[in-house]
N, C-alpha and C positions, 0 to 999 in steps of 0.2 A: 605023760599021757599027751598025745597029740589031739588038738581040739579042732582047729580050722586052718584053712589055708588063706594067706593074704598075699596078694600080688604074686601068686605062683609059689610062694614059700610057705612051709608049714610053721605054725606058731605053737608055743608051749603055754600051758596054763601056769598061773602063779597064785596059788591059794592064799587068800588073805590080802591081796593087793588092794582091793576096794576098801577094806578096813584100814589099812595103813594110809591110803590116800585121804580117807575121811578124818583120821586123827590129825594128819598134817594140816589139812584145811581148817579144822577146828582150832588148832594151835595158832596158825597164822591169823585167823580171825580174832582170836584173843589178843594177840600182839597189837593188831591194828586198833582195837578198841582201847586197850591199855594206854596206847600212845595218844589217845584223844582224837585220832583221825576219824574214828567211827562216829563220835559225837558231833564233830564238825560236819561230817558228811550228812548225817541225819538232819542237822539244823539247816544245812544248805538246801537239801531236798524239800524240807518243810517250807522254807522261805520261797523256794521256786513254786511250790504248789499253791501257796497263799497269793501269789501274784497272778495266777491264771484266773480270769474273771469268774466263771461259774464254779469251777472246782475250788477256788480259794474260799468262797463263801461257804460251801458245803463242808470243806475240810476244817475250816475254823470252828464252825458250830459243832462238828463231830468231835474235834479235839477237845473243846471245852466240856462237852458232855462226858467224854471218857475221863478227863481229869477230875470232873466233879464226882464220878463214881469211885475213882481211886483215892480221893481225899488228899491229893498232893498239893492242891491249890486252896487259897483262902476263898476264892469266889466259888460259886456253884450252889450246892444245897446248904441252906442256912439252918433249917429246922425240919424235923419230921412232924408232919401234921396229918390230920384225918379230915376228909370231906365226905359228905353224903353223896355217894355215887355207887351204882347206877340208878338207884331210886331212894326215896325217903326211907330212913331206917337201916339202910345198908351203907356201911362205911368203907372207904378205900384209904389205904396208906398213900401219902404223897410227900413231896419234898418242897418246902417253901423256897422259892428261888428269888423272889422280889416282892416288894410292896409298891403299888402304883396308885395313882388317884385319877378320878374322872375329872372332867372340866368343872363339875359342880362341887368337887372337893371330897367325894366319897372314896374311902380307902378300899382298894381291891388287893387281894393276895394272888400272886402268880404262883400256881402250884403245878409241879411236874408229877403226874401220876404214872408210875411205871407199870408195865404188864409183866406177869410171871410166865415163864422163867427168864424171858429176855427183856430186862428193864429198859434197854435202849429203844424199844419200840413203843414206849409210852406216849402220852399226850399231855398237852398243857391246858390247864383250866384257869380261867380268871374268875375268882370267886369273891364276893363281898367278905371282908375280914370277919364280920360277925358270924359267918357260916363256917368258919374254919376252926377246928379243934387242935390246939397245940398238944404235943405229947412229951413224955419224958424219955422217949427212945433216942438212942444215938443213931447217926446216919449209918455207920457200919452194921448195927443190929437190924435196922430196917432193911438194908440191902440184903442181909442174910435171910431175912424173912421173905423178901420178894423172890430172891434166887431159888429158895427152897419151895416156893409155892405155898408158903404158910406152914410147912412142916416144922421148921425151926421158928418158934415164936415165943415171946415172953409170957410168963405166967399171968401178968397183969400189965395193963398199959394205963398209966396215970394221964388224965387229960384235963385240960382247962380251955376256956374260950380264948382264942388268939387275941381278940380285942381287949381282954382283961390284962394281957401282958403288954401294956402300952409301951414299956421301955424296949421290948423286943421289936415291936412294930416300928417304933421311931428309929431304932438302930438300923434295921434293914432298909427302911425308906431312905435314910440319910446316905446309905452306901450307893444309891443310884445317882446321887447328885455330884 
């Protein structure tokens, strides 16, 4: 079947040519990645992005946030906690990211509070340690709860005051030094 003319000459269709080209392209991409060239290329591009003044700062923070969600790094979310927000008596799930102190020595918990269903649009709260409740939830279970908007949630959440878990507070505070 003649479809179109190109340069004054008639061309013929080749059913399945796009599919064949896609399979070949996918195969070649697999070879490049298997040889390690893909990993080196990604690392080179990431390094280049980190060296650009404004983009580097944003990219580094975004990358660390994504790695914290994926659980592939030791840094990031230390514990799943609960804080009273947006009002007294209403509790929000958060992720303890650090413990810091004021110049007077008062310990503060740095808590990332994700929003559902897009947890990367959450916000950071700096809360006195005595106002933070530690939970028995794992980070993946809490992320599943946030992603589902609370549809997937545990039957019960065991809580205790974060300040009572002094060894946890000391461990997290020592990681900042």
